[in-house]
Backbone as a printed PyTorch tensor [residue, N CA C, xyz], in Angstrom:
tensor([[[ 19.4930,  -5.0090, -20.7120],
         [ 18.1320,  -4.8660, -20.4840],
         [ 17.5690,  -5.9540, -19.6180]],

        [[ 16.2860,  -5.8030, -19.2650],
         [ 15.6410,  -6.7870, -18.4610],
         [ 14.8500,  -7.7110, -19.3620]],

        [[ 15.0670,  -9.0040, -19.2610],
         [ 14.3610,  -9.9120, -20.1260],
         [ 13.4220, -10.8330, -19.3530]],

        [[ 12.5830, -11.4640, -20.0930],
         [ 11.5640, -12.4300, -19.5630],
         [ 10.7590, -11.7150, -18.4500]],

        [[ 10.3320, -12.5210, -17.5060],
         [  9.5380, -11.9150, -16.4280],
         [ 10.3910, -11.5580, -15.2260]],

        [[ 10.0440, -10.5290, -14.5960],
         [ 10.7670, -10.0170, -13.4150],
         [  9.8930, -10.2720, -12.2070]],

        [[ 10.3280, -11.1770, -11.3720],
         [  9.5630, -11.5580, -10.1420],
         [  8.1090, -11.8900, -10.4590]],

        [[  7.9000, -12.5530, -11.6110],
         [  6.5310, -12.9760, -11.9210],
         [  5.7110, -11.9240, -12.6050]],

        [[  6.2780, -10.7720, -12.9340],
         [  5.5320,  -9.7110, -13.5690],
         [  5.8780,  -9.6620, -15.0700]],

        [[  4.9850,  -9.3190, -15.9350],
         [  5.3320,  -9.2160, -17.3500],
         [  6.3450,  -8.0730, -17.6280]],

        [[  7.1160,  -8.2100, -18.6710],
         [  8.2180,  -7.2370, -18.9800],
         [  7.6650,  -5.8040, -19.0720]],

        [[  6.4840,  -5.5340, -19.6510],
         [  6.0190,  -4.1860, -19.8070],
         [  5.7500,  -3.5280, -18.4580]],

        [[  5.6650,  -4.2710, -17.3750],
         [  5.4240,  -3.7260, -16.0240],
         [  6.6880,  -3.2840, -15.3200]],

        [[  7.8490,  -3.6000, -15.8890],
         [  9.0800,  -3.3100, -15.2300],
         [  9.6230,  -1.9530, -15.6920]],

        [[  9.9480,  -1.0960, -14.6780],
         [ 10.4940,   0.1970, -14.9740],
         [ 11.7010,   0.4330, -14.0860]],

        [[ 12.5980,   1.2980, -14.4960],
         [ 13.7630,   1.6270, -13.6280],
         [ 13.3640,   2.8230, -12.7980]],

        [[ 13.7210,   2.7320, -11.4950],
         [ 13.4170,   3.8210, -10.6020],
         [ 14.4800,   4.9670, -10.7050]],

        [[ 14.3800,   5.9450,  -9.8890],
         [ 15.2840,   7.1250, -10.0310],
         [ 16.7470,   6.7720,  -9.8330]],

        [[ 17.0220,   5.5860,  -9.2120],
         [ 18.3810,   5.1610,  -9.0220],
         [ 18.7910,   4.0380, -10.0010]],

        [[ 17.9130,   3.8100, -11.0190],
         [ 18.2690,   2.7920, -12.0310],
         [ 17.9920,   1.3810, -11.6490]],

        [[ 17.2890,   1.1890, -10.4950],
         [ 16.9750,  -0.1850, -10.0690],
         [ 15.6430,  -0.6260, -10.7180]],

        [[ 15.5870,  -1.8420, -11.3500],
         [ 14.3330,  -2.3270, -11.9080],
         [ 13.2640,  -2.5060, -10.7980]],

        [[ 12.0880,  -1.9540, -11.0420],
         [ 10.9710,  -2.0960, -10.1020],
         [  9.6700,  -2.3290, -10.8570]],

        [[  8.7390,  -2.9020, -10.1060],
         [  7.3700,  -3.0310, -10.6780],
         [  6.4640,  -2.1020,  -9.8060]],

        [[  5.8730,  -1.0950, -10.4830],
         [  5.0470,  -0.1570,  -9.7580],
         [  3.5570,  -0.5440,  -9.9330]],

        [[  2.7230,   0.1480,  -9.1790],
         [  1.2590,  -0.0120,  -9.2810],
         [  0.8060,  -1.4710,  -8.9650]],

        [[  1.5320,  -2.1750,  -8.1100],
         [  1.0690,  -3.5090,  -7.7270],
         [ -0.0640,  -3.3100,  -6.6950]],

        [[ -1.1280,  -4.0470,  -6.8780],
         [ -2.3010,  -4.0060,  -5.9650],
         [ -1.9730,  -4.9660,  -4.8090]],

        [[ -1.7630,  -4.4090,  -3.6500],
         [ -1.4490,  -5.2410,  -2.4830],
         [ -2.7380,  -5.3480,  -1.6800]],

        [[ -3.3350,  -6.5930,  -1.7640],
         [ -4.6780,  -6.7850,  -1.2370],
         [ -4.7070,  -7.0540,   0.2850]],

        [[ -5.5520,  -6.2690,   0.9480],
         [ -5.7950,  -6.4510,   2.4040],
         [ -6.9440,  -7.3820,   2.6150]],

        [[ -8.0460,  -7.2080,   1.8830],
         [ -9.2240,  -8.0830,   1.9890],
         [ -9.8120,  -8.2750,   0.6040]],

        [[-10.6330,  -9.2720,   0.4240],
         [-11.2680,  -9.5940,  -0.8560],
         [-12.6720,  -9.0990,  -0.9270]],

        [[-13.0150,  -8.5300,  -2.0760],
         [-14.4090,  -8.0730,  -2.2710],
         [-15.3150,  -9.1980,  -2.0270]],

        [[-16.4180,  -8.9180,  -1.2890],
         [-17.4170,  -9.9620,  -0.9780],
         [-17.1670, -10.6910,   0.2960]],

        [[-15.9650, -10.5830,   0.8540],
         [-15.6830, -11.2200,   2.1470],
         [-16.5670, -10.6590,   3.2340]],

        [[-17.0120, -11.5080,   4.1400],
         [-17.7290, -11.0190,   5.3240],
         [-16.6230, -10.6180,   6.3560]],

        [[-16.6260,  -9.3600,   6.7090],
         [-15.6300,  -8.9050,   7.6300],
         [-16.3280,  -8.3200,   8.9060]],

        [[-16.0010,  -8.8610,  10.0230],
         [-16.6060,  -8.3620,  11.2570],
         [-16.1600,  -6.9080,  11.4900]],

        [[-17.0800,  -6.0850,  12.0050],
         [-16.6720,  -4.7870,  12.4360],
         [-15.6540,  -4.9520,  13.5160]],

        [[-14.7470,  -4.0190,  13.6210],
         [-13.6200,  -4.0870,  14.5900],
         [-12.5140,  -4.9680,  14.1010]],

        [[-12.6390,  -5.7040,  12.9480],
         [-11.5530,  -6.4990,  12.4270],
         [-10.4440,  -5.5830,  11.9350]],

        [[ -9.1750,  -5.9290,  12.3240],
         [ -8.0310,  -5.1560,  11.8850],
         [ -7.1880,  -6.0130,  11.0360]],

        [[ -6.8210,  -5.5670,   9.8310],
         [ -5.9390,  -6.2630,   8.8980],
         [ -4.6720,  -5.4380,   8.7280]],

        [[ -3.5340,  -6.0890,   8.9230],
         [ -2.2790,  -5.3580,   8.9150],
         [ -1.3030,  -5.9790,   7.9400]],

        [[ -0.4480,  -5.0740,   7.3620],
         [  0.5700,  -5.4910,   6.4880],
         [  1.7950,  -4.6730,   6.7480]],

        [[  3.0030,  -5.2050,   6.5470],
         [  4.2310,  -4.5120,   6.8020],
         [  4.9640,  -4.1530,   5.5400]],

        [[  5.4180,  -2.9180,   5.4780],
         [  6.0890,  -2.3930,   4.3530],
         [  7.4310,  -1.7540,   4.7850]],

        [[  8.3040,  -1.5160,   3.7850],
         [  9.6310,  -0.9460,   4.0770],
         [  9.8890,   0.1210,   3.0510]],

        [[ 10.6730,   1.1970,   3.4200],
         [ 11.0490,   2.1930,   2.4350],
         [ 11.8700,   1.5960,   1.2940]],

        [[ 11.7530,   2.2680,   0.1150],
         [ 12.5150,   1.7800,  -1.0110],
         [ 13.9640,   2.2270,  -0.9390]],

        [[ 14.2420,   3.3520,  -0.3150],
         [ 15.5310,   3.9740,  -0.3380],
         [ 16.0250,   4.2260,   1.0950]],

        [[ 17.3460,   4.0860,   1.2400],
         [ 17.9790,   4.3290,   2.5520],
         [ 17.7060,   5.7220,   3.0840]],

        [[ 17.6460,   6.6870,   2.2100],
         [ 17.5580,   8.1390,   2.6160],
         [ 16.0990,   8.6500,   2.5760]],

        [[ 15.0950,   7.7440,   2.4190],
         [ 13.7280,   8.1700,   2.3140],
         [ 13.2180,   8.6980,   3.6700]],

        [[ 12.5190,   9.9130,   3.6410],
         [ 12.0420,  10.4920,   4.8280],
         [ 10.5390,  10.5410,   4.9610]],

        [[  9.8090,   9.9860,   3.9890],
         [  8.3500,   9.7920,   4.1570],
         [  7.9400,   8.6780,   3.2280]],

        [[  6.8610,   8.0690,   3.5630],
         [  6.3160,   6.9930,   2.7330],
         [  4.8200,   7.2680,   2.5570]],

        [[  4.3480,   7.1780,   1.2880],
         [  2.9000,   7.3540,   0.9910],
         [  2.3380,   6.0270,   0.4650]],

        [[  1.1250,   5.8480,   0.8860],
         [  0.3660,   4.6360,   0.4230],
         [ -0.8930,   5.0930,  -0.2070]],

        [[ -1.1170,   4.7970,  -1.4750],
         [ -2.3840,   5.0790,  -2.0980],
         [ -3.3180,   3.9190,  -1.7880]],

        [[ -4.5470,   4.1850,  -1.4560],
         [ -5.5140,   3.2000,  -1.1180],
         [ -6.5160,   3.0240,  -2.2080]],

        [[ -6.7950,   1.7350,  -2.5480],
         [ -7.6470,   1.4210,  -3.6790],
         [ -8.7040,   0.3980,  -3.3280]],

        [[ -9.7630,   0.4210,  -4.1440],
         [-10.7870,  -0.6290,  -4.0850],
         [-10.9730,  -1.2690,  -5.4090]],

        [[-11.4810,  -2.4420,  -5.4560],
         [-11.6890,  -3.1190,  -6.7660],
         [-12.9950,  -3.9200,  -6.6840]],

        [[-13.6730,  -4.0220,  -7.7860],
         [-14.8560,  -4.8290,  -7.8460],
         [-14.5200,  -6.2750,  -8.1740]],

        [[-13.2360,  -6.5400,  -8.4690],
         [-12.7750,  -7.9320,  -8.8460],
         [-12.0820,  -8.5340,  -7.5780]],

        [[-12.1490,  -9.8400,  -7.4420],
         [-11.5830, -10.4870,  -6.2610],
         [-10.0780, -10.5280,  -6.2680]],

        [[ -9.4140, -10.5160,  -7.4990],
         [ -7.9780, -10.6810,  -7.5050],
         [ -7.3110,  -9.6720,  -8.4650]],

        [[ -7.3940,  -8.4020,  -8.0960],
         [ -6.7220,  -7.4290,  -8.9380],
         [ -5.2150,  -7.5800,  -8.8320]],

        [[ -4.4620,  -7.2720,  -9.8540],
         [ -2.9870,  -7.3820,  -9.8200],
         [ -2.3250,  -6.0060,  -9.8160]],

        [[ -2.9290,  -5.0570, -10.5310],
         [ -2.3080,  -3.7020, -10.6300],
         [ -3.3540,  -2.6250, -10.3880]],

        [[ -2.9040,  -1.5250,  -9.8820],
         [ -3.8090,  -0.4600,  -9.5120],
         [ -4.3300,   0.3410, -10.7140]],

        [[ -3.7360,   0.1390, -11.8940],
         [ -4.2320,   0.8420, -13.0830],
         [ -5.2190,  -0.0320, -13.9620]],

        [[ -5.6890,  -1.1370, -13.3520],
         [ -6.6510,  -1.9320, -14.1130],
         [ -8.0230,  -1.2150, -14.0620]],

        [[ -8.8470,  -1.5520, -15.0240],
         [-10.0860,  -0.8700, -15.2480],
         [-11.0060,  -0.8780, -14.0780]],

        [[-11.0830,  -1.9370, -13.3080],
         [-12.0730,  -2.0960, -12.2180],
         [-11.5090,  -1.6150, -10.8950]],

        [[-10.3600,  -0.9430, -10.9000],
         [ -9.7070,  -0.4670,  -9.6840],
         [ -9.8300,   1.0370,  -9.5520]],

        [[-10.1110,   1.5290,  -8.3480],
         [-10.3490,   2.9350,  -8.1480],
         [ -9.6140,   3.3650,  -6.8760]],

        [[ -8.9080,   4.4850,  -7.0010],
         [ -8.2570,   5.0700,  -5.7530],
         [ -9.2630,   5.6840,  -4.8880]],

        [[ -9.2420,   5.3750,  -3.5670],
         [-10.2090,   5.8680,  -2.6440],
         [ -9.6020,   6.7490,  -1.5220]],

        [[ -8.2960,   6.8440,  -1.5340],
         [ -7.6510,   7.6370,  -0.4920],
         [ -6.1470,   7.4840,  -0.5460]],

        [[ -5.4990,   8.1270,   0.4240],
         [ -4.0000,   8.0420,   0.4990],
         [ -3.6510,   8.3360,   1.9570]],

        [[ -2.5400,   7.7600,   2.3480],
         [ -1.9800,   8.0860,   3.6660],
         [ -0.4990,   8.1560,   3.5710]],

        [[  0.0890,   9.1430,   4.3070],
         [  1.5710,   9.3130,   4.2660],
         [  2.0420,   9.3400,   5.7150]],

        [[  3.1920,   8.7500,   5.9120],
         [  3.8350,   8.8430,   7.2430],
         [  5.2480,   9.3000,   7.0520]],

        [[  5.6300,  10.2140,   7.9800],
         [  6.9810,  10.6820,   7.9820],
         [  7.9350,   9.7010,   8.6660]],

        [[  9.0880,   9.5190,   8.0560],
         [ 10.1400,   8.6450,   8.6600],
         [ 11.4660,   9.4380,   8.6010]],

        [[ 11.5280,  10.5850,   9.3240],
         [ 12.6940,  11.4610,   9.2090],
         [ 13.9960,  10.9350,   9.6780]],

        [[ 13.9300,   9.9320,  10.6020],
         [ 15.1460,   9.3580,  11.1270],
         [ 15.5670,   8.2240,  10.1680]],

        [[ 16.6320,   8.4420,   9.3600],
         [ 17.0130,   7.4610,   8.3650],
         [ 17.9260,   6.3790,   8.8970]],

        [[ 18.1910,   6.4120,  10.2390],
         [ 18.9500,   5.2760,  10.8360],
         [ 18.2980,   3.9690,  10.5430]],

        [[ 19.0780,   3.0250,  10.0520],
         [ 18.4930,   1.7510,   9.7080],
         [ 18.2900,   1.6190,   8.1550]],

        [[ 18.4170,   2.7130,   7.4420],
         [ 18.2880,   2.6820,   6.0130],
         [ 16.9110,   2.1070,   5.5830]],

        [[ 16.9380,   1.0300,   4.7930],
         [ 15.7130,   0.4470,   4.3210],
         [ 15.0420,  -0.4440,   5.3180]],

        [[ 15.7570,  -0.7940,   6.4770],
         [ 15.1940,  -1.6330,   7.4550],
         [ 14.4790,  -0.8320,   8.5370]],

        [[ 13.4510,  -0.1320,   8.0660],
         [ 12.5690,   0.7020,   8.8980],
         [ 11.1230,   0.3450,   8.6290]],

        [[ 10.6110,  -0.6970,   9.3040],
         [  9.3000,  -1.2040,   8.9580],
         [  8.1620,  -0.1660,   9.2110]],

        [[  7.1930,  -0.2020,   8.3220],
         [  5.9870,   0.6090,   8.4470],
         [  4.8000,  -0.3400,   8.4100]],

        [[  4.0550,  -0.3800,   9.4900],
         [  2.8460,  -1.2540,   9.5370],
         [  1.6360,  -0.3900,   9.1290]],

        [[  0.9580,  -0.9030,   8.0720],
         [ -0.2930,  -0.2540,   7.6700],
         [ -1.4260,  -1.1840,   8.0940]],

        [[ -2.3410,  -0.5970,   8.8900],
         [ -3.4550,  -1.4030,   9.3400],
         [ -4.7820,  -0.7510,   8.9020]],

        [[ -5.7790,  -1.6100,   8.6550],
         [ -7.0650,  -1.2070,   8.3160],
         [ -8.0760,  -1.8210,   9.2790]],

        [[ -8.8540,  -0.9630,   9.9030],
         [ -9.8730,  -1.4140,  10.8350],
         [-11.2620,  -1.1660,  10.1510]],

        [[-11.9810,  -2.2050,   9.9920],
         [-13.2660,  -2.1750,   9.2960],
         [-14.4340,  -1.9940,  10.2320]],

        [[-15.2790,  -1.0200,   9.9550],
         [-16.4600,  -0.7690,  10.7800],
         [-17.5720,  -0.2730,   9.9900]],

        [[-18.6160,  -1.0540,   9.7280],
         [-19.7780,  -0.5530,   8.9740],
         [-19.3550,  -0.1060,   7.5620]],

        [[-19.6030,   1.1600,   7.2680],
         [-19.3490,   1.6950,   5.9180],
         [-18.0120,   2.3720,   5.8700]],

        [[-17.1990,   2.3600,   6.9410],
         [-15.9210,   3.0260,   6.8480],
         [-14.7850,   2.1530,   7.3030]],

        [[-13.5990,   2.6020,   6.8190],
         [-12.3650,   1.9200,   7.1500],
         [-11.4590,   2.9420,   7.7480]],

        [[-10.8570,   2.5950,   8.9000],
         [ -9.8650,   3.5010,   9.5130],
         [ -8.4860,   2.8610,   9.1560]],

        [[ -7.6550,   3.7660,   8.5420],
         [ -6.3690,   3.3350,   8.0740],
         [ -5.2780,   4.0780,   8.8880]],

        [[ -4.3690,   3.2450,   9.3950],
         [ -3.2450,   3.8280,  10.1910],
         [ -1.9450,   3.2960,   9.5890]],

        [[ -0.9680,   4.2420,   9.4970],
         [  0.4070,   3.8680,   9.0770],
         [  1.2810,   4.1870,  10.2530]],

        [[  2.0390,   3.2080,  10.7340],
         [  2.8820,   3.3590,  11.8690],
         [  4.3350,   3.0460,  11.5920]],

        [[  5.1930,   4.0470,  11.7740],
         [  6.6290,   3.7580,  11.6290],
         [  7.0620,   3.0810,  12.9100]],

        [[  7.3260,   1.7250,  12.7830],
         [  7.5130,   0.8790,  13.9370],
         [  8.6780,   1.3530,  14.8660]],

        [[  9.8200,   1.7960,  14.2440],
         [ 10.9730,   2.1370,  15.0310],
         [ 10.8130,   3.3800,  15.8030]],

        [[ 10.0190,   4.3640,  15.2690],
         [  9.9560,   5.7070,  15.8970],
         [  8.5930,   6.0320,  16.5390]],

        [[  7.5760,   5.2540,  16.1760],
         [  6.1940,   5.5350,  16.6950],
         [  5.4900,   6.6360,  15.9070]],

        [[  6.1530,   7.1750,  14.9030],
         [  5.4820,   8.1970,  14.0320],
         [  4.2750,   7.5430,  13.4140]],

        [[  3.1340,   8.2410,  13.3620],
         [  1.8740,   7.6240,  13.0030],
         [  1.0500,   8.5990,  12.1640]],

        [[  0.3570,   8.0150,  11.2390],
         [ -0.6500,   8.8140,  10.3860],
         [ -1.9420,   8.0480,  10.3820]],

        [[ -3.0320,   8.7560,  10.2200],
         [ -4.3480,   8.1230,  10.3510],
         [ -5.3130,   8.7770,   9.3620]],

        [[ -6.1700,   7.9890,   8.7430],
         [ -7.1890,   8.5060,   7.8330],
         [ -8.3830,   7.5900,   7.9390]],

        [[ -9.5510,   8.1270,   7.6200],
         [-10.7970,   7.3470,   7.5570],
         [-11.3830,   7.4680,   6.2010]],

        [[-11.8400,   6.3360,   5.6290],
         [-12.4600,   6.3330,   4.3200],
         [-13.9080,   5.8780,   4.5070]],

        [[-14.8200,   6.6320,   4.0180],
         [-16.2720,   6.3370,   4.0670],
         [-16.7040,   5.7570,   2.7150]],

        [[-17.0820,   4.4530,   2.7280],
         [-17.3970,   3.8000,   1.4800],
         [-18.7480,   4.2510,   0.9120]],

        [[-19.6470,   4.7840,   1.7220],
         [-20.9250,   5.2370,   1.1620],
         [-20.6610,   6.4490,   0.2750]],

        [[-19.6790,   7.2720,   0.6270],
         [-19.3490,   8.4350,  -0.2160],
         [-18.3930,   8.0330,  -1.3100]],

        [[-17.4820,   7.1090,  -1.0410],
         [-16.4000,   6.7940,  -1.9250],
         [-16.7400,   5.8210,  -3.0210]],

        [[-17.8960,   5.1620,  -2.9820],
         [-18.2130,   4.1630,  -4.0130],
         [-19.0880,   4.6790,  -5.1170]]])
């Protein structure tokens, strides 16, 4: 079994994935902090990688929180506001296929782009916070 903390997460957060590998799901990966002043046209980017060598698409659920430092997406003050998926059909490179997720902030909306760096495959969505909050 898995004992103590796994990569800084409490034991009840650790689950085995479909291949039996211990993972921590529902981690809130913060792009910006609630209350921050963000200039319009500001782009915030983060890089992710597929979990599996044979993975052919990656989905990112997008969340907002009223708290400055959420840890998990199933916390009470966290709400899903959207989702974006990008196809990564070429499995060459296995897990070493970076996906850059960027958020461009403008007024009441955020433009979210997911880009498969190696192939140029791209997905795009816009979230309107006036409707989503």
